[in-house]
N, C-alpha and C positions, 0 to 999 in steps of 0.2 A: 318451590316450596312443597313440603310433604304434609300428610295429615297430622303429624306431630305438632305443626304450627297452629292448629285450630285453637289451642288454648295457650295462654302465655305461661312461660316458665316462671317459677317463684321468684327468681332473681331479676327477671326482666321487668322494668318499670315503664320505660318509654318505648313505644312502638313507632316504626316508620309508617308513613301513610300507605305505601304500597302493601305492607304486611297487613295492616288493618283492613284495607279494601279486599285483599285476597281472602282473608279469613271470613269476612262477612259474606262474600260471594259463595264460598264453599258451604257455609252454614245455610244460606238461603236455598241453594240448589239441592242440598241433601235433606233439608227439612220439608220442603214443599214439593209434592209430586206434580205431574202435569195436571192442569185444571182448566176449566172453561170459564171465560170472563165475558160478560155482556157489556157493551158500551157503544158509544158513537165515535166514528173516526173523525179526527181533526188534524190539521197541519200535515197532510200526507205528502211525502216527498219521495220521488222515484229517482234514484241515482243511476248514472251510466253503468255502474257495476251490476245493476239489476236488483239491488237490495232496496227494500221499502222501509222508510222510517215515518212513524206517525204516533199520535196519541189516542188513547181510548179514554173517554170521559163520560161522566153522568152529571147529575145536577150538583153534586157536592165535591167531586174530586176528578183527577185525571192521572194517567200513568203513561210513561214513555214506552214505546213498543218498537221492535225491529223484526222484520220478516225477510230472511235471506233469500237470495235468488233460487237456490236449489229447493226451496219450499214453495215460493209463490209461483214458480213456473208451471205448477200443476193445476192452478186455479183456472176454471173456465169462465171467469168473470173478473172484471177489473173494479176494485173498490174506489169509491170517491169520498170526498169530505162530506160529512153529514150522514153517511150510511150507518144504519144500526146493524151491528154484526155480533157474532159470537166467535171468540177466538180461543183455541186451545194453546196454552202458553206454558213456558217454563219460567219461573221467577228467578231472576239473577241480578247481578250488579255489574255495571260497566266500570271496570277498575280504573281505567285511565282518567275518567271524570268523576268517579264516585257517584254515579247516577243509578238509581233504582230503575229497572226496566223489565219488560216482558219479552222473551224470545218466542215469537209466534211459530207454532208448528202447523196449525190448520186454521182456516178462516172460512166462515159461512155466514149467510144472511141470518139475521136474528129471527127466531121462530122456527128454524129448521131442527132444533133440538128434539121437538116432539116427533118429527118424521124419523130422525135417526134412532130414537128410542123404539119406535114401532118397528123399524127395520131390524134392529138388534133382537127384539123380542121374537119376531117371526123367524129370524135366522136361527136363533137358539132352539125354538120349538121344532122346526123342521129338521134341524141337525140331530136332535135327540130322537126323532122318529126314524132316523136313518136315511132320509131322502138324499143326503149328500154322499152316502157311502160309495166308494169306487166300484164295489162289486155289482152295484145296480146300473152302472153306466153301460150303454150299448156301444158296440163298435161300429164305426162308420164304414160302409163298404168302400173298398179302394177304387172301384170303377162303377159308380152309380149309373142306373139307366135313365133316371129322371129326377130332377130336384125341384122341391117346392120352396117358395119364398113367402113368408108371412110378414108383411110390412105395409106401410102406406104407399100408395102408387105415385104420389107427387113429392117424393123426397129424394134428396141427393144420395141417401144410403142405398136405395133401390138401384139408382143409376150406377153407383160404384160396384154393386154386386153383379149387375148384368154385364157391365164392362169387363170385370174380372173373369166372369164365366165365359164370355165370348172370346177373350184372349187365351184362356187356358184350355178350353174344350168347346170349340164352336158347335160341334155336332150334338151336344148334350141338350135334350129338351128341358124346358123350364116351365113350371106352373106357378102363377102368382095368386096368392090368397090375400086380397086387399083388406086391410083393417086399419082403423085409426090407432095410432101409437101414442096418443096423448089425450088426456081428458078423462072424464068420469066414465064414458062408455067404452074406453079402450080395453080395459081388462076383460069385460064380458065378450067383446068382439074377438079378442085374441083366443079366448077359450073356444068360441064357436068355430073359428077358423081351424083350430086344431082338431076339433071333432069332425069337421068336413073332410079334412085331409086323411083322418083315420078311416072314415067311412068309405071314401073313394079308394084308398089304398093304391094310389097311382104313382107315388114317389118313394124313392129309396132313402132320401135324406130331406130333412126340413131345416131351413135357415130362418131363425127368428131374429130380426134385426131392426135397428133404427139408428139415427145419427145421435150426436152428443147433445147434452142439455143439462139443466140443473136437476137436482134431486126431485123437484116437483114434476119436471117434464118426464123423467124416467119412472115415475111412481107406478104407472100401470104394470111394469114388470116386477114390482115388489109386492103385488097383491097376492094373497094366499091362493085364490082360485086359479090364477095363472101358474103359480108355482106347482100346485098339485096337478094341473092339467099337463104341464110339461113333464113332470115326473112319471105320470101314468101313460104317456104316449108310447105306443109300441114302435113307432118310427124314430130312428136316431135324430136328435135335434142338436143343431149347432147354433149357439147364440152369438151375435155380434152387436152388442148394445152399447152405444155411446163411444167414449174414447177409451184409451188403454187403462186409465186410472179409474174408470167408472165400473162399479160392481153392483149387480142387482141380485135379488133372490133367484130370479130365473137363471142367472149364470151358474149359481151353485147347484141347481137341480138338473140342469141340462147335461147332456152326454159329453159335450165339448164346449168350452167357453173360448171364443176368439176375442182378441182385444178390440177389433173394429169390424164393421160389416165387410170390408174388403178382406180382412183376415179370415172371416167365416167362409167366404167364397173360396179362398185358397185352400182351407182345410177340407172343404166338401168335395173338391174335384182334383183329379190328377192334372198335372201340367202336360199339355199336348206335346210340347217340345221334349219333355222327359219321356213320354210314351214313345215318340218317334225315335228318340235316342236309344231307348231300350230295345225297340223293335230292330233298329239297325244293328245294334250290338248282337242280339240273338240271331239275326239273319246271318251276320258275319260268322258267328260261332257255328251255326248249322251248316253253312257253306263249307267252312273249314273241316268240320267233322265228316261231311260227305266226301270231300276231296281226299282226306286222310284214309277213309274207308276204301275208296276206289283204288288209291295208290297201294294200300296194303294188300288188297285182293290181286292187283296186277303183279305185285312182287311175288305173292304166293303162287300165282299161275306160272310165272317165269321159273320159280324154283321147281315146281312139279314138272314143267316141260324139260328142264335140265336133267331131272332124275329119270326121265323116260328114255332108256338106252336099249338098243337091240341086244338080245341074248348073245349073238355071235360077237358083237363088239365088246360086250362085257367080258366074254371068255378071253378075247384077245388081250384086253387090258390086264386081266388076271395073269395070263402067261408072261406078259412083259414084266409085271410086278414080281412074279415068281423068279424069273431070270435075274432080276436085280437083286433079289434077296440071296440067290445062290452065289452071285459074284461077291456080294458083301460078306457072305460067310467064308468063302475061300480066302478073301483078302484078310479077314480077321484071323483066320487060322494060321496063315503064313506069317502075319505080324506077331502073333503069339509065340510061334516057334522061334522066331528071331530073338524075341525078348528072353526066352528061356536060355538060348545059346549064350547071350551076353551075360546072363546071371551066372551060368556055369563057369565061364571064363574068368569072371570076377572072383568067384570063390576059389578057383585054382591058383590065381595069382596071390590071393591073400594067404593061402596055405603055404605056398612056396616062400613067401616073404617071411612068414613066422617060423620057418624051420631053423633050429639052433645050429651055430657054427662054433664049436668049442675052441679050436685052435685060434681062430680070429679073435675070439673073446679074450684068450690069454694074452695074445700079442697086444691087444688094446689096453689090457689091464697093466702090463709091464710099462707100456708107453706112458700111461697116466701116472704110475708111481715115480718114474724118472722125472717127469715134468713137475710133480709135486715136490721132489727133493730139491731140484734146481730152484724152484720158486722159494722154498724155505731158506736156502743158503743166501739167495739174493736179498731176501727180506731181512735176515739177520745182519748182513753186511750194511744195509741201509740204516738200520736202527743203531748200529755201532758208530757209524759216522755221525748221525744226528746227536748221539749221546756225547761224543767228543766235542762237538760244536757247542752244545749247551754247557759243558764243563768249562770251556774257555770263556764263555760269556759270564758265567757265575764268578770265575776267578777275577775277571776285570771288575765286577761289581762288588766283590767282597771287601767290606771296610777294613778287615785285618791287613789286606794287601796295602792299603793306604798307610796304615800304622807302620808297616814294615819299612816304609820309605822315610820314617823319622817323625811321623805325625803322631798325635795322641788325642784322646777324648777325655774331656773333663766333665764330671757330673757334680751336681749340687748335693747337699746333704739329703734332699728329698728324692734324689735319683733322677733329676732332670738333666738333660744335656745342656751344658753351659754354652750359650751362643752370644750372650751380651753381658757386658760388665755391670749393667744395671741389675742383673739377676742376683748379684752377690754384694756383700758389704764387708767392711774390714772386720776381721775376726771370725768369718764364716769358715767352716771346714768343707773341703772339697775332696773328690777322689779322681785320680788321674789314671787312665788306662792306656798302657803301651802295647806294642805288638807282642811283647812278652812280659806279662806281669802287670802290676798296678801299684800306685802309691797314694797316700793321703797327705794333704797339705792344709796349711792355714793361711788365710788371706790376710796379708799385712797392709795391702794398699790396693784400691780399685779405681782405675781411671777410665774415663770415657775415651 
């Protein structure tokens, strides 16, 4: 169906059910934008396909909802029946059953809307101040001398970072600045750790990280004091906070944002295997360059050695070369003389051949005249014989010769040769032609 089906045509009175449901769905989806709905989950069903089907209800009403797998897979919590939630949804109609429903895009615990609003307000404020601008981002050194980690000491995130650093660059020193990463005191502690790192100035790069959690768990990294401390830090900062889908204000103001703590460790350090590979590559290139240089110099030495010839030996070579040139000159001169002789002989023969012989020419002319006369006589005799033959053939074919033997030709009054008695009738006039003369007659009787 197309948009032209949204409204019925003037001549259309009865709609099919599928047409009605399709038009209602399109009107709902185009009229209502994405909106947030608050309610309690009930009748939650998780299908093997990964899609969730449930109802949102309050004291007076309920509505059917569906949250598809590619949307719910990013949730870091599992909803249960009876949970109070806030859902961002698209209003639509399930055409096959004609059921009004909500297609859920995002799902969060009820009451988180205030935190999200505070998050958006602070994000907008800092963005307008320019704290997110790329020109203020610092470059991370490709080969840091020492790395600092700001996080809690008893978390899996720290173990992941240390494991990654140990695997990628075991010789790299690491300084840990322990801080709480959750709770009311976390934000102030993170700012203090940043100030200590700046004052000591012992690290080239700082990693600010923690594991995943809800928005409340990550809220310390959304505090304004933390964001401004990260933005003002002269040491490059890489954040690895939560999971790949988690974003905090600290991520926006940091120099580099990694999707996970492990990703932050990877961005902060070069890979030992890559370094070894590059060293082996440049070692090989350097060795090849040295070998090529030595070989080039050896070849140049051989060339110079070959050019060092004794003066007496050089004179002897030049005498030999001079003798060769003399022999070549004599041979060329002899050959040139021979060529000139052949040319003179050719010119002499051509002159002798072109000298006129008048007597021979006259004899040849008389001979040609005699041959022409004979040919003309022979040709005339041949033509006379052919003419005689053709006259004889014509005499045999001449119709008058037939008439001379007693036959005649009869013509009708219209001048047609009479060949059939049916061509004439009694009383018709005809003309009879004889070998000599003709006569006219009248038909008295015609028989078949």
